[in-house]
C-alpha positions in Angstrom: 160.6 51.0 8.0 160.4 54.7 8.9 157.6 55.7 11.4 156.3 59.0 10.2 153.4 59.7 12.8 153.1 58.8 16.2 151.1 61.8 17.6 151.8 60.9 21.2 152.6 62.7 24.5 156.2 61.3 25.4 158.2 61.9 28.4 162.0 61.1 28.0 163.9 61.0 31.2 167.4 61.8 30.7 166.9 63.2 27.2 170.0 65.3 27.1 172.6 62.5 26.9 174.1 60.9 23.8 171.3 58.4 23.4 168.6 60.5 24.9 169.1 63.5 22.7 168.9 61.3 19.5 165.5 59.8 20.8 164.1 63.2 21.5 165.1 64.6 18.2 163.8 61.6 16.2 160.4 61.5 18.2 160.0 65.3 17.7 159.8 64.6 13.9 156.7 62.2 14.4 154.2 64.7 15.3 154.4 63.9 19.0 154.8 66.2 22.0 158.2 65.4 23.4 159.1 66.4 26.9 162.9 66.1 27.7 163.1 65.6 31.6 166.6 66.1 32.8 169.1 68.3 34.9 171.1 69.7 32.0 170.2 70.9 28.6 171.9 71.6 25.4 172.3 75.4 24.3 170.7 74.8 21.1 167.0 74.3 21.6 164.8 72.3 19.3 161.4 74.1 19.1 159.4 70.7 19.2 161.0 69.5 22.4 160.0 71.0 25.8 162.8 70.9 28.4 161.8 70.3 32.0 164.2 70.3 35.0 164.0 67.4 37.3 166.6 65.8 39.4 165.8 62.2 38.6 168.3 60.8 40.9 166.6 62.5 43.9 164.4 59.6 44.8 162.8 61.2 47.7 161.4 64.2 45.8 160.7 62.2 42.5 157.1 61.4 43.2 156.3 65.1 43.8 158.4 66.3 40.8 156.7 63.9 38.4 153.2 64.5 39.5 153.8 68.3 39.2 154.8 67.7 35.6 151.9 65.6 34.9 149.5 68.1 36.4 151.0 70.7 34.0 151.4 68.7 30.8 149.1 65.7 31.2 149.7 62.0 31.5 152.2 60.6 28.9 151.3 57.9 26.4 155.0 56.8 26.4 157.6 57.0 29.1 161.2 56.5 28.0 163.9 56.2 30.6 167.5 56.6 29.3 168.8 58.5 32.3 172.1 57.8 33.8 172.5 59.2 37.3 175.8 58.3 39.0 177.9 59.4 42.0 181.1 61.3 41.6 183.1 58.2 42.5 181.2 56.0 40.0 184.8 55.2 38.5 185.5 53.2 41.7 182.7 50.7 41.3 185.0 47.7 40.3 185.0 44.6 42.5 188.4 45.5 43.8 187.7 49.3 44.6 184.1 49.6 45.3 182.8 50.6 48.8 179.5 49.8 50.3 178.5 53.5 50.3 179.3 53.8 46.6 177.3 50.7 45.9 174.2 51.8 47.9 174.2 55.4 46.7 174.4 54.3 42.9 171.6 51.8 43.3 169.5 54.3 45.0 169.8 57.2 42.5 169.9 55.0 39.4 168.1 51.6 39.8 165.6 52.9 42.4 164.9 56.0 40.5 163.9 53.9 37.5 161.6 51.8 39.7 159.8 54.5 41.3 159.3 56.9 38.4 158.0 54.0 36.4 155.5 53.0 39.0 154.4 56.4 39.5 153.9 57.1 35.8 152.4 53.6 35.1 149.7 54.2 37.9 148.7 57.4 36.1 148.5 55.6 32.8 146.0 53.3 34.4 143.5 56.2 34.1 144.0 56.2 30.4 143.9 52.4 30.1 147.0 52.5 27.8 150.6 53.3 27.7 154.1 52.3 26.6 157.2 52.3 29.1 160.6 51.8 27.7 163.7 51.3 29.9 167.4 51.6 28.6 169.2 48.5 29.7 172.3 47.1 28.3 174.0 43.8 27.0 175.6 43.6 30.4 172.1 43.2 32.1 172.0 40.0 30.0 175.5 38.6 30.1 178.6 39.1 32.2 181.2 41.7 31.3 184.0 40.4 29.1 187.1 41.3 31.0 189.4 40.4 28.1 188.4 43.6 26.0 189.5 45.7 28.8 193.1 44.7 28.9 195.6 47.4 28.0 193.2 50.1 28.9 192.1 52.0 31.9 188.6 50.6 31.7 187.4 48.3 34.4 184.6 46.1 35.1 181.7 47.6 36.9 179.8 45.8 39.7 177.0 48.2 40.1 176.4 48.7 36.4 175.6 45.0 36.0 173.3 44.8 38.9 171.4 48.0 37.8 171.1 46.8 34.1 170.1 43.3 35.0 167.5 44.7 37.6 165.9 46.8 34.9 165.3 43.7 32.8 163.6 41.9 35.8 161.7 45.1 36.3 160.5 45.0 32.7 159.0 41.4 33.2 157.4 42.1 36.5 155.8 45.4 35.5 154.5 43.8 32.3 153.0 41.0 34.2 151.2 43.4 36.6 150.2 46.2 34.2 149.2 44.1 31.3 145.5 44.0 32.2 145.5 47.8 32.0 146.8 47.7 28.5 150.1 49.3 29.5 153.2 47.8 27.8 156.6 47.6 29.5 159.7 46.8 27.6 163.4 47.5 27.6 166.3 47.9 25.2 169.7 46.4 25.6 172.1 48.2 23.3 175.9 47.2 22.9 178.7 49.6 23.2 177.9 53.0 21.8 179.9 54.5 18.9 179.6 58.1 20.0 181.2 57.5 23.4 184.9 57.9 23.8 186.8 54.5 23.7 190.4 53.7 23.9 191.8 52.2 20.4 192.7 48.9 22.1 189.1 48.5 23.4 187.6 49.4 20.1 189.6 46.8 18.1 188.8 44.0 20.5 185.1 45.0 20.9 184.5 45.1 17.2 186.1 41.9 16.7 183.5 40.1 18.8 180.5 41.6 17.1 179.1 39.7 14.2 178.1 43.0 12.5 181.5 44.4 13.1 180.6 47.8 14.0 179.5 49.7 17.3 175.9 50.5 18.1 174.9 54.0 17.4 172.3 56.4 19.1 170.5 56.2 15.9 170.2 52.2 16.2 168.7 52.8 19.7 166.4 55.5 18.8 164.9 53.2 15.8 164.2 50.5 18.4 162.6 53.0 20.8 160.3 54.4 18.0 159.2 50.9 17.3 158.4 50.1 20.9 156.7 53.5 21.3 154.5 53.0 18.3 151.4 50.8 17.8 153.3 48.6 15.4 154.5 47.0 18.7 151.0 46.7 20.3 151.3 43.0 21.2 154.9 43.2 22.6 155.4 43.6 26.3 157.8 42.2 29.0 160.6 41.9 26.4 164.1 43.1 26.1 165.0 44.2 22.6 168.8 43.6 22.0 170.4 46.2 19.7 173.8 44.7 19.9 174.9 43.6 16.4 174.8 40.1 17.6 177.1 40.5 20.5 174.9 38.1 22.8 174.1 35.6 20.0 177.5 34.1 20.0 
């Protein structure tokens, strides 16, 4: 079912990434005012999307930055957070290689930034007595990473990633419980592996073999789920995690 009109004010944190850019593009075609809040932007601008610079990973300055944006452009009807802040040593986040400093920094700039930005905006949404907040989580916030599919590749398990994505699912439930009385809905999306990302062939073969639908998730798949949760079609849905995984977590 195609959602043709939303007519909402939508903030997308991290709207320049693979998934975020697809979400922004699709939302811009619904009659909505879309604000891509990020630190980098594509050279080709889309007229219906307003790019706003904000370092989402700088948690100490996050409240000031968000409140400034709200003052200029208004309280959003929808907040979508698909940002992916990470440190330069993110690749050393396996159980074997991770350091305490690496772990703490990534928790702060990623998980803590999600928590704090959502709290700030939800508190603003109270004034309108309505709103929808959507987090991008992962199948690895629901189940442990399957180490078998990483064999014969340079890919490794990631301790911090699982903690962050699992934390977002818990955040979804806790915020839904608290903000429900203000008619503010909080949901998350847990996609499987994304097709548009670069994957080694050995990983691709093993991954697809485990998926009942026998393909990767696409950014368009995630965008469709996002549009649904942003729209009034999901007006009685809150505190849930929508799995967009081709059946990965079902078997």
